C-alpha positions as CSV (number, residue, x, y, z in Angstrom):
1,X,0.0,0.0,0.0
2,X,1.1,3.5,-0.7
3,X,0.9,5.5,2.5
4,X,2.4,8.9,2.0
5,X,0.2,10.9,-0.4
6,X,2.4,14.0,-0.1
7,X,5.4,12.1,-1.3
8,X,3.4,11.1,-4.4
9,X,2.3,14.7,-5.0
10,X,5.9,16.0,-4.9
11,X,7.2,13.8,-7.7
12,X,9.8,14.4,-10.4
13,X,8.8,14.7,-14.1
14,X,10.1,11.9,-16.4
15,X,11.7,13.3,-19.5
16,X,13.4,10.1,-20.9
17,X,16.6,12.0,-21.7
18,X,18.9,9.6,-19.7
19,X,19.6,6.3,-21.6
20,X,22.3,3.8,-20.5
21,X,25.7,5.1,-21.5
22,X,28.2,2.8,-19.8
23,X,29.0,-0.9,-20.0
24,X,27.6,-1.5,-16.5
25,X,24.4,0.3,-17.4
26,X,23.9,-1.6,-20.6
27,X,24.5,-4.9,-18.9
28,X,22.1,-4.0,-16.1
29,X,19.5,-3.0,-18.7
30,X,19.9,-6.3,-20.5
31,X,19.2,-8.2,-17.2
32,X,16.1,-6.0,-16.6
33,X,14.9,-6.9,-20.1
34,X,15.5,-10.6,-19.5
35,X,13.6,-10.3,-16.2
36,X,10.6,-8.6,-18.0
37,X,10.5,-11.2,-20.7
38,X,10.5,-14.0,-18.1
39,X,7.2,-12.6,-16.8
40,X,5.6,-11.8,-20.2
41,X,3.0,-14.1,-21.8
42,X,3.7,-13.2,-25.4
43,X,2.6,-15.6,-28.2
44,X,5.1,-14.2,-30.7
45,X,8.6,-12.7,-30.5
46,X,8.9,-9.0,-31.3
47,X,10.0,-8.0,-34.7
48,X,13.5,-6.6,-35.0
49,X,12.5,-3.0,-35.1
50,X,10.0,-3.5,-32.3
51,X,12.7,-5.2,-30.2
52,X,15.1,-2.4,-30.6
53,X,12.4,0.2,-29.6
54,X,11.5,-2.0,-26.6
55,X,15.1,-2.2,-25.4
56,X,15.6,1.5,-25.8
57,X,12.4,2.3,-23.9
58,X,13.4,0.0,-21.0
59,X,16.8,1.7,-20.8
60,X,15.3,5.2,-20.8
61,X,12.6,4.3,-18.2
62,X,15.0,2.7,-15.7
63,X,17.5,5.4,-16.2
64,X,14.9,8.1,-15.5
65,X,13.5,6.2,-12.5
66,X,16.9,5.7,-10.9
67,X,17.9,9.3,-11.3
68,X,14.5,10.4,-9.8
69,X,15.1,8.0,-6.9
70,X,18.5,9.6,-6.4
71,X,17.5,13.2,-6.9
72,X,14.2,13.5,-5.0
73,X,13.6,12.9,-1.3
74,X,10.3,11.3,-2.1
75,X,11.8,9.1,-4.8
76,X,8.8,9.2,-7.1
77,X,8.7,10.2,-10.8
78,X,5.6,10.9,-12.9
79,X,4.3,11.2,-16.4
80,X,0.9,11.8,-17.9
81,X,-0.8,8.7,-19.4
82,X,-2.4,9.8,-22.7
83,X,-1.0,9.7,-26.2
84,X,-0.5,13.4,-26.8
85,X,1.8,13.6,-23.7
86,X,4.3,11.5,-25.6
87,X,4.1,13.3,-29.0
88,X,7.4,15.0,-28.8
89,X,9.4,12.4,-26.8
90,X,11.8,9.6,-27.7
91,X,9.5,7.1,-25.9
92,X,6.1,6.4,-27.4
93,X,2.8,6.2,-25.4
94,X,1.8,2.6,-26.3
95,X,5.3,1.2,-25.7
96,X,5.7,3.1,-22.4
97,X,2.3,2.0,-21.2
98,X,3.0,-1.7,-21.9
99,X,6.6,-1.5,-20.6
100,X,5.7,0.0,-17.2
101,X,3.0,-2.6,-16.9
102,X,5.5,-5.4,-17.5
103,X,8.0,-3.7,-15.1
104,X,5.2,-3.6,-12.5
105,X,4.3,-7.3,-13.0
106,X,8.0,-8.2,-12.7
107,X,8.0,-6.3,-9.3
108,X,10.6,-3.9,-10.6
109,X,8.5,-0.8,-10.5
110,X,5.7,0.5,-8.1
111,X,2.9,2.4,-9.8
112,X,0.6,5.0,-8.3
113,X,-2.1,5.5,-10.9
114,X,-3.8,8.8,-11.5
115,X,-7.6,8.8,-11.2
116,X,-8.2,10.8,-14.4
117,X,-6.4,8.4,-16.6
118,X,-7.7,5.4,-18.4
119,X,-7.5,2.2,-16.4
120,X,-4.3,0.3,-16.4
121,X,-4.4,-3.1,-14.7
122,X,-1.6,-3.5,-12.2
123,X,-1.1,-6.1,-9.5
124,X,-3.5,-5.7,-6.6
125,X,-2.1,-3.5,-3.9
126,X,0.4,-1.8,-6.2
127,X,-1.8,0.9,-7.6
128,X,-3.7,3.6,-6.0
129,X,-5.8,6.5,-7.2
130,X,-4.9,10.2,-6.6
131,X,-7.4,12.8,-7.8
132,X,-6.0,15.2,-10.3
133,X,-2.5,13.8,-10.4
134,X,-0.7,12.1,-13.2
135,X,0.5,8.5,-12.8
136,X,3.5,8.1,-10.5
137,X,6.3,5.5,-10.7
138,X,9.0,4.4,-8.3
139,X,11.8,1.7,-8.6
140,X,11.4,-1.2,-6.2
141,X,14.2,-2.5,-3.9
142,X,14.5,-5.3,-6.4
143,X,15.5,-3.0,-9.2
144,X,17.7,-0.9,-6.9
145,X,19.5,-4.1,-5.7
146,X,19.8,-5.4,-9.3
147,X,21.5,-2.1,-10.3
148,X,23.9,-2.4,-7.3
149,X,24.9,-5.9,-8.5
150,X,26.2,-4.2,-11.7
151,X,28.2,-1.6,-9.7
152,X,25.5,1.0,-10.2
153,X,24.8,2.4,-6.7
154,X,22.9,5.5,-5.4
155,X,25.2,8.5,-6.0
156,X,26.4,7.2,-9.3
157,X,23.2,6.8,-11.3
158,X,23.8,9.9,-13.3
159,X,27.3,8.6,-14.3
160,X,25.8,5.5,-15.9
161,X,22.7,7.2,-17.4
162,X,24.0,10.4,-18.7
163,X,21.4,13.0,-19.5
164,X,21.3,14.2,-23.1
165,X,20.2,17.7,-24.3
166,X,16.6,17.5,-25.4
167,X,15.8,17.0,-29.0
168,X,12.4,18.6,-28.6
169,X,12.6,21.9,-26.8
170,X,9.1,23.3,-27.2
171,X,6.0,22.0,-25.4
172,X,2.5,23.2,-26.0
173,X,-0.6,22.6,-23.8
174,X,-4.3,23.1,-24.3
175,X,-6.3,25.5,-22.3
176,X,-7.0,24.3,-18.7
177,X,-10.3,22.8,-18.0
178,X,-12.0,23.4,-14.7
179,X,-10.3,21.4,-12.0
180,X,-7.1,20.8,-14.0
181,X,-3.8,22.0,-12.7
182,X,-2.6,22.5,-16.3
183,X,-4.0,21.8,-19.8
184,X,-3.1,18.6,-21.6
185,X,-0.2,18.4,-24.0
186,X,-0.8,18.9,-27.8
187,X,1.4,18.4,-30.8
188,X,3.1,21.7,-31.6
189,X,2.6,23.2,-35.1
190,X,5.9,23.9,-36.8
191,X,5.2,27.4,-37.9
192,X,7.9,30.0,-38.8
193,X,7.6,31.3,-35.2
194,X,8.1,27.7,-33.9
195,X,11.3,27.3,-35.9
196,X,12.7,30.6,-34.6
197,X,12.1,29.7,-31.0
198,X,13.5,26.2,-31.5
199,X,16.7,27.6,-32.9
200,X,17.0,30.1,-30.0
201,X,16.6,27.4,-27.4
202,X,18.9,24.9,-29.0
203,X,21.6,27.6,-29.2
204,X,21.1,28.5,-25.5
205,X,21.2,24.8,-24.5
206,X,24.4,24.1,-26.5
207,X,26.1,27.2,-25.1
208,X,25.1,26.6,-21.5
209,X,26.2,22.9,-21.7
210,X,29.8,24.1,-22.2
211,X,29.9,25.4,-18.6
212,X,30.4,23.3,-15.4
213,X,27.9,23.4,-12.6
214,X,28.1,22.5,-8.9
215,X,24.9,22.0,-6.8
216,X,22.9,21.1,-9.9
217,X,23.1,19.3,-13.2
218,X,22.3,20.9,-16.5
219,X,20.1,18.9,-18.9
220,X,18.9,21.7,-21.1
221,X,15.9,24.0,-21.2
222,X,12.4,23.5,-22.7
223,X,9.9,26.2,-23.3
224,X,6.3,25.6,-22.3
225,X,3.5,27.4,-24.1
226,X,-0.1,27.4,-22.9
227,X,-3.5,27.7,-24.4
228,X,-2.4,26.3,-27.7
229,X,-6.0,25.8,-28.8
230,X,-6.8,29.5,-28.8
231,X,-7.6,31.1,-32.2
232,X,-4.9,33.7,-31.7
233,X,-2.2,31.3,-30.6
234,X,1.2,31.7,-32.3
235,X,3.5,30.8,-29.5
236,X,2.4,33.9,-27.6
237,X,0.8,32.5,-24.5
238,X,2.8,31.3,-21.5
239,X,6.2,30.4,-22.7
240,X,8.2,30.0,-19.5
241,X,11.5,28.1,-19.5
242,X,11.8,24.9,-17.5
243,X,14.7,22.6,-16.9
244,X,14.3,19.8,-19.4
245,X,14.8,17.1,-16.9
246,X,11.9,17.9,-14.7
247,X,12.1,21.0,-12.6
248,X,15.8,20.5,-11.7
249,X,17.3,23.5,-10.0
250,X,14.0,25.5,-10.5
251,X,12.3,23.3,-8.0
252,X,15.0,23.7,-5.4
253,X,14.5,26.0,-2.3
254,X,16.0,29.4,-2.9
255,X,18.6,28.8,-0.2
256,X,19.8,25.7,-1.9
257,X,19.9,27.4,-5.3
258,X,22.2,30.0,-3.8
259,X,24.8,27.3,-3.4
260,X,25.0,26.6,-7.1
261,X,28.4,27.4,-8.7
262,X,29.1,28.1,-12.4
263,X,32.7,27.3,-13.5
264,X,33.5,27.3,-9.8
265,X,32.1,30.7,-9.1
266,X,29.3,31.5,-6.7
267,X,26.0,32.9,-8.1
268,X,23.4,35.5,-7.4
269,X,19.7,35.4,-8.2
270,X,18.3,38.6,-9.7
271,X,14.5,38.9,-9.2
272,X,12.0,41.2,-10.9
273,X,10.0,42.6,-8.0
274,X,6.2,42.2,-8.5
275,X,6.8,41.1,-12.1
276,X,3.2,40.6,-13.3
277,X,1.9,43.8,-11.5
278,X,4.8,45.8,-13.0
279,X,4.0,44.5,-16.5
280,X,0.4,45.5,-16.0
281,X,1.5,49.0,-15.2
282,X,3.3,49.1,-18.5
283,X,0.4,47.7,-20.5
284,X,-1.9,50.3,-19.0
285,X,0.7,53.0,-19.4
286,X,0.7,53.7,-15.7
287,X,3.8,54.9,-13.8
288,X,5.1,52.6,-11.0
289,X,4.1,53.8,-7.5
290,X,6.6,56.1,-5.9
291,X,7.4,53.8,-3.0
292,X,9.9,51.1,-2.3
293,X,7.5,48.2,-2.2
294,X,4.9,48.1,-5.0
295,X,2.7,45.8,-2.9
296,X,2.5,48.4,0.0
297,X,-1.2,49.2,0.7
298,X,-2.2,51.0,3.9
299,X,-3.6,48.8,6.7
300,X,-3.0,45.5,4.8
301,X,0.0,43.2,5.2
302,X,2.2,42.8,2.1
303,X,1.6,39.0,1.9
304,X,-2.2,39.5,1.8
305,X,-1.9,42.0,-1.1
306,X,0.6,39.8,-2.9
307,X,-1.7,36.8,-2.5
308,X,-4.7,38.7,-3.8
309,X,-2.8,39.7,-7.0
310,X,-1.5,36.2,-7.5
311,X,-5.0,34.7,-7.3
312,X,-6.5,37.5,-9.4
313,X,-4.0,37.2,-12.2
314,X,-4.8,33.5,-12.4
315,X,-8.5,33.9,-13.1
316,X,-10.8,35.9,-15.3
317,X,-12.6,37.8,-12.5
318,X,-12.1,38.8,-9.0
319,X,-12.8,36.1,-6.4
320,X,-15.6,36.6,-3.9
321,X,-13.9,34.9,-1.1
322,X,-10.6,33.2,-0.2
323,X,-10.4,29.5,-0.8
324,X,-9.6,27.3,2.2
325,X,-6.1,26.8,0.9
326,X,-5.6,30.6,0.6
327,X,-6.6,31.2,4.2
328,X,-4.4,28.3,5.4
329,X,-1.4,29.8,3.5
330,X,-2.0,33.3,4.8
331,X,-2.3,32.1,8.4
332,X,1.0,30.2,8.1
333,X,3.0,32.8,6.2
334,X,1.5,36.1,7.3
335,X,1.7,36.8,11.0
336,X,-0.4,39.9,10.6
337,X,-3.3,38.2,8.8
338,X,-6.7,38.8,10.4
339,X,-9.9,37.0,9.7
340,X,-11.6,40.3,8.7
341,X,-9.3,40.6,5.7
342,X,-11.8,39.0,3.4
343,X,-11.3,38.8,-0.4
344,X,-13.8,41.6,-0.9
345,X,-12.3,43.9,1.8
346,X,-8.8,43.4,0.2
347,X,-10.2,44.0,-3.3
348,X,-11.7,47.3,-2.3
349,X,-8.5,48.5,-0.7
350,X,-6.3,47.3,-3.5
351,X,-8.4,48.9,-6.2
352,X,-8.1,52.3,-4.5
353,X,-4.3,52.0,-5.0
354,X,-4.5,50.4,-8.4
355,X,-7.7,51.7,-10.1
356,X,-6.5,50.5,-13.5
357,X,-7.2,46.9,-12.3
358,X,-10.9,47.5,-11.9
359,X,-11.7,46.3,-15.4
360,X,-9.6,43.1,-15.1
361,X,-12.6,40.8,-15.7
362,X,-13.5,42.5,-19.0
363,X,-10.0,42.7,-20.4
364,X,-8.7,40.5,-23.2
365,X,-5.3,40.1,-21.4
366,X,-4.9,37.3,-18.9
367,X,-2.3,35.3,-17.0
368,X,-0.9,33.6,-20.2
369,X,-0.3,37.0,-21.8
370,X,1.5,38.3,-18.7
371,X,3.5,35.1,-18.5
372,X,4.5,35.4,-22.2
373,X,5.8,39.0,-21.8
374,X,7.7,37.9,-18.7
375,X,9.2,34.9,-20.5
376,X,10.2,37.1,-23.5
377,X,12.0,39.5,-21.1
378,X,13.9,36.6,-19.5
379,X,14.8,35.0,-22.9
380,X,15.8,38.3,-24.3
381,X,18.2,38.8,-21.4
382,X,19.7,35.3,-21.7
383,X,20.3,35.8,-25.4
384,X,22.0,39.1,-25.0
385,X,24.2,37.8,-22.2
386,X,25.1,34.8,-24.4
387,X,25.5,36.4,-27.8
388,X,27.1,39.7,-26.8
389,X,29.0,38.8,-23.6
390,X,29.6,35.0,-23.6
391,X,27.8,34.9,-20.2
392,X,25.6,31.9,-19.1
393,X,22.4,32.4,-17.1
394,X,19.8,30.2,-15.5
395,X,16.1,31.3,-15.6
396,X,13.8,30.8,-12.7
397,X,10.4,32.2,-14.0
398,X,10.8,35.9,-13.1
399,X,14.4,35.7,-12.1
400,X,17.8,34.8,-13.6
401,X,20.8,33.3,-11.9
402,X,24.3,34.5,-12.9
403,X,27.8,34.4,-11.6
404,X,28.5,37.2,-9.0
405,X,31.0,38.8,-11.3
406,X,28.3,39.1,-14.0
407,X,25.7,40.7,-11.6
408,X,26.0,44.4,-12.6
409,X,25.9,43.7,-16.3
410,X,23.0,41.2,-16.0
411,X,20.9,43.7,-14.0
412,X,21.4,46.4,-16.7
413,X,20.4,44.1,-19.5
414,X,17.4,42.7,-17.6
415,X,16.2,46.2,-16.8
416,X,16.6,47.2,-20.5
417,X,14.8,44.1,-21.8
418,X,12.0,44.9,-19.4
419,X,11.8,48.5,-20.6
420,X,11.8,47.4,-24.3
421,X,8.9,45.0,-23.7
422,X,6.8,47.2,-21.3
423,X,8.0,50.8,-21.4
424,X,9.0,50.6,-17.7
425,X,12.2,50.1,-15.6
426,X,11.4,47.4,-13.0
427,X,12.5,47.2,-9.5
428,X,15.1,44.4,-9.1
429,X,16.1,42.5,-6.1
430,X,19.3,40.5,-5.6
431,X,19.4,37.4,-3.5
């Protein structure tokens, strides 16, 4: 039985970019394949091409699972279980589905099945259902011990399954349906804009891979676009950069990211203060408030104001009341929170300070537009640092990480890119 639901929630994304690359890893994979075949009840042998694809799939799955087991405290990895989610990957949906089923039957992998997916019959007691989560996978002790027999132990998985730069660097998702955390993947259309973005990202990945990193590993970037089913979509919604091998360093706590080193040098994290709100000022041609903290509203704690904007920017209209999760979060992270600070009370106070937000619900612009502008600012900064100054950078949504020696130049370029895209100079914070 799977007991800790929180461990399942905090899983690592499976990218399938880590095939076996050493003699030990190849020998280990062969034994895994033999173990799988011993449990299969096939009437016919696989054709030569199917056999090669099967062996490659097994290698990429076990490599991914072992790295996830090593990287994440919870030791779980996940991937959505529908065909479009595999459209741009080196592993196909049908083969992945059948392979993980055989791995489960062979007691090499534990499966926690997502409730929203089509049924997959796993051994009784192995599967569970988690509402709103993709299917999760974890290597069993049998698989871990089998790897150890081949001199592949925890701490060395990444040496035997070396992560490759992604071949496909653009991901597109449909608009979110009610209750979904994110929209489902769709096959990207290879327009002129697609090809331009693809070339940008591949050049960034190749360049960044020439540097050495401590405290993280670099597996390349992918750019995720949203609302790909909109009539006006042309790679202009969403567009954030993510570490290709799951969240990677992006999912680390900020304190842990601060210990990253690039070519042996310590780093700083340059953050755009109130990024979305600042972009909104630019779009509405409003000057930034003449105060140090843009979220400062009389008689309201900063965290309450920030939370209100974060929620508002994520929906089409103002919320009538805090959700239970919002209240819980405010109570935990905002010592000054009071129960009288209802969503409507906060809305009224905020709109007195930011009257241009009053027509938010009737405006064509939404979160995906704000995210796209923000992502273009970050990408523009990275490209200028790379092309004009030979300087690497690591994006974290509305921040970039650079070496300490590059801080001043990076701040100037980030400010200028923001001005070009919005007409405003942002407030920057260095961590």
